[in-house]
C-alpha positions in Angstrom: 25.5 167.3 -10.7 24.9 170.0 -8.1 21.7 171.2 -6.7 20.3 174.5 -6.5 17.1 176.2 -5.9 15.4 179.8 -7.1 13.5 181.4 -4.4 11.6 184.2 -6.4 9.8 187.0 -4.8 6.4 187.6 -7.2 6.1 191.3 -5.2 9.4 192.6 -5.1 10.6 195.5 -7.2 8.0 196.7 -10.4 8.4 193.8 -12.8 6.5 190.9 -13.3 7.7 187.4 -12.1 6.0 185.2 -14.4 7.9 184.9 -16.9 11.5 184.0 -14.3 11.0 180.2 -14.3 11.0 179.8 -17.7 14.3 182.4 -18.7 16.2 180.8 -15.6 15.8 177.3 -16.7 16.7 178.4 -20.3 19.8 179.8 -19.2 21.4 177.7 -16.4 24.2 175.5 -16.9 21.9 172.1 -16.8 25.7 170.5 -17.4 26.3 171.8 -13.6 22.7 172.3 -12.1 19.8 170.4 -11.1 17.3 173.2 -10.6 14.2 174.1 -8.4 12.0 177.1 -8.8 9.4 178.1 -6.1 7.5 181.4 -5.1 7.6 182.6 -2.0 4.0 183.2 -0.6 3.7 185.4 2.5 6.5 187.4 4.4 9.2 185.0 5.8 8.3 182.1 3.6 11.7 182.9 1.9 13.6 182.0 5.4 11.3 178.7 5.9 12.3 177.7 2.0 15.7 178.5 2.2 16.5 176.8 5.7 14.5 173.5 4.2 16.7 173.1 0.8 19.7 173.7 3.5 19.0 170.9 5.5 18.2 169.4 2.4 22.2 169.5 1.2 21.3 171.7 -1.9 25.0 173.4 -2.6 23.0 177.0 -3.5 19.9 178.9 -3.1 19.3 181.8 -4.8 17.3 184.8 -3.9 15.5 186.3 -6.8 14.9 189.3 -5.8 15.4 192.6 -3.6 17.7 193.0 -0.3 14.7 192.3 1.8 14.8 189.1 -0.1 18.2 188.3 0.4 17.9 189.0 3.7 15.3 186.3 4.3 17.1 183.7 2.1 20.6 184.4 3.6 18.7 183.9 7.3 17.9 180.7 6.1 21.0 179.4 4.7 23.8 181.2 7.7 26.0 179.2 9.3 25.8 176.5 6.7 27.7 175.3 4.0 24.9 175.6 1.6 25.3 179.0 -0.8 23.8 182.0 -1.3 23.4 183.0 -5.2 21.1 186.2 -6.0 19.7 187.6 -9.3 18.5 190.9 -8.6 15.2 192.0 -9.4 13.9 194.4 -6.3 14.6 198.3 -6.5 17.7 199.3 -4.7 19.5 195.8 -5.0 22.6 197.2 -3.0 23.6 193.9 -2.0 23.8 191.9 -5.3 25.7 195.7 -6.5 28.3 195.3 -3.7 28.9 191.7 -4.9 29.2 192.4 -8.5 25.9 191.1 -9.7 24.8 192.3 -13.4 21.3 194.0 -13.1 20.7 192.9 -16.0 19.0 189.1 -15.3 20.3 187.3 -18.0 24.0 188.4 -16.6 23.3 187.2 -13.8 22.0 183.8 -14.2 25.6 183.6 -16.4 27.0 184.7 -13.4 25.7 181.6 -11.5 27.1 179.2 -14.1 30.5 180.7 -14.0 30.6 181.8 -10.0 32.5 180.6 -7.3 31.4 179.5 -2.9 33.0 182.0 -1.1 33.1 182.7 2.5 31.6 186.3 3.6 30.4 187.7 6.9 26.9 189.0 7.8 25.6 190.6 10.6 23.7 190.6 13.6 21.3 193.3 15.1 19.9 192.6 18.9 19.8 188.7 17.3 18.3 189.7 13.8 20.4 189.1 11.1 21.6 191.9 8.1 23.4 191.0 4.9 24.4 194.5 4.0 23.6 197.3 6.2 21.0 198.4 9.2 20.8 201.6 10.3 18.8 204.0 12.5 18.1 208.0 12.2 17.1 209.3 9.1 17.5 206.5 6.9 15.2 204.6 9.3 12.8 206.9 8.7 13.5 206.7 5.0 13.3 202.9 4.6 9.7 202.7 6.8 7.9 205.6 4.2 9.3 203.8 1.0 7.9 200.4 2.5 4.6 202.3 2.8 4.8 204.8 -0.6 2.9 202.0 -2.7 5.5 202.9 -5.6 8.8 201.4 -6.1 11.9 202.9 -7.7 14.5 205.5 -7.7 12.3 208.2 -7.8 9.9 207.8 -4.8 13.0 206.9 -3.0 14.4 210.9 -3.9 11.1 212.2 -3.6 10.7 210.9 0.3 14.3 212.0 1.0 13.7 215.3 -0.7 10.7 216.1 1.5 11.6 215.3 5.0 15.5 215.8 4.7 15.8 219.4 6.3 13.1 218.9 9.0 14.3 215.6 10.4 15.7 216.2 13.8 19.0 214.0 14.9 19.3 212.3 17.8 22.2 211.4 20.3 24.0 208.0 20.4 26.6 206.1 22.6 28.5 203.6 21.0 30.5 201.6 22.6 32.8 198.6 22.0 36.4 197.4 20.5 37.8 200.8 22.0 34.9 202.9 20.9 33.2 204.9 23.4 31.9 208.0 21.9 28.2 209.7 22.6 27.2 211.8 19.1 24.4 213.9 17.9 24.0 212.0 14.9 21.3 212.9 11.1 22.3 208.8 10.8 23.8 206.5 11.5 24.8 203.0 9.2 25.9 199.8 10.6 28.0 198.4 6.8 28.9 194.8 6.3 28.4 195.5 2.6 29.2 199.6 1.4 25.8 200.4 0.1 22.2 201.7 0.8 21.6 200.7 -3.1 20.9 202.5 -6.4 25.0 202.9 -6.0 24.8 205.0 -3.4 27.6 204.1 -1.0 27.9 205.5 2.5 30.5 203.0 3.3 32.4 203.0 0.3 35.6 200.7 1.9 33.2 198.1 3.9 34.0 194.9 2.9 32.0 191.9 3.7 34.9 189.9 3.8 37.3 191.7 6.8 35.6 191.0 10.1 34.1 194.0 10.8 31.3 196.6 10.0 31.8 200.1 8.7 30.0 202.1 11.3 29.3 205.1 9.1 27.6 208.8 11.5 26.5 211.4 9.6 26.5 214.7 11.7 23.9 217.2 11.8 24.8 219.4 8.3 23.8 222.7 6.5 21.3 222.5 3.7 24.4 223.8 1.4 26.4 221.3 1.4 23.5 218.4 0.9 24.2 218.6 -3.2 27.9 218.0 -2.7 26.9 215.2 -0.3 24.8 213.4 -2.7 27.5 213.6 -5.4 29.6 212.2 -2.4 27.2 209.1 -2.2 27.4 208.0 -5.8 31.0 208.9 -6.7 32.1 206.9 -3.6 33.9 209.8 -1.7 31.8 210.0 1.3 33.8 209.0 3.8 35.9 212.3 3.0 33.0 214.8 3.8 33.6 216.9 6.9 30.4 215.7 8.4 31.1 211.6 8.3 33.1 210.0 10.4 33.5 206.0 9.7 34.9 203.8 12.5 35.6 200.2 12.2 34.3 197.6 14.6 33.2 194.2 15.0 30.5 194.5 17.8 29.4 196.9 19.3 26.7 198.7 21.8 24.1 201.3 20.9 22.0 203.5 23.1 20.0 205.9 21.7 17.3 208.4 22.9 14.2 205.8 23.2 13.1 202.9 21.4 11.9 203.4 17.7 12.6 202.7 13.9 15.2 200.7 12.5 16.5 199.4 8.6 17.7 196.3 8.6 18.8 195.8 4.6 16.0 198.8 3.8 12.8 196.9 5.7 11.8 199.0 8.5 11.3 197.3 11.8 10.5 199.2 15.4 14.0 198.1 17.6 14.9 198.6 21.6 16.3 201.7 22.8 19.4 199.5 23.1 21.3 197.7 20.1 23.6 194.9 20.0 25.4 195.1 16.6 28.0 192.4 15.9 29.6 191.2 12.7 29.7 187.3 12.8 33.0 186.2 10.2 33.2 184.1 7.6 29.0 183.1 8.6 27.6 182.9 5.3 28.8 181.0 1.7 27.7 183.3 -1.5 27.7 182.6 -5.0 30.0 185.0 -6.4 33.2 186.1 -8.7 36.5 187.0 -6.3 36.6 190.4 -7.9 34.2 192.0 -5.0 
């Protein structure tokens, strides 16, 4: 019998979470797993709980929430043998989509019953962990606005994008490391361990959480007329073929921007310094998934 904990974020996404414990317990394979279900009570609580479960020798801890919840749980599990599982009940759910977890809760629970413990990479930006992506520029602005919008979901996300898309002024960045030395004016830069922001919008379609590197997607300034085609590229995994997008791979880079300012880490907005040290930690995380990703 293996010990597994489920950490539920009660404010993630839009649906009510009160019935989740019963749903999880009814579908979990009790011949395989002995569950412990807890709710978070404040920001950062999931990290504390996950770390405690790892120290207790739990085989797995499941983040029940969105990318922010996954980030918190993973931060408590990194560099341990306790595996991260995911039941996606957030908004964008980028990491869950990347590793092939169903958006249907019943299917996500069933996947845990048939999953394997696999090695995966994670990222660090100035010592702070990211599982999927972190970024500067326009997407950091949108992450901040989305977090403070009062409403969640794809509609709110798109409304924020359309409102500010053509008013945002690109900034200049200097990126150095792993044979890279470039100065560029960019609309946004995404440092991708996994391939998408969420909602199936793939900013780095070929990114892998098992290759020991990040895909650095640099989007330069673009004319308004190409915006619809770029949007299509995001949702058809072809954005890397766009003339305004340059993607390079690296294990570790130093990024210097014009000044300190906003950044997003797995979709959550933060304020970070002018200089950013970004790296990938190879095989530093264990996850419950199928081998198909």
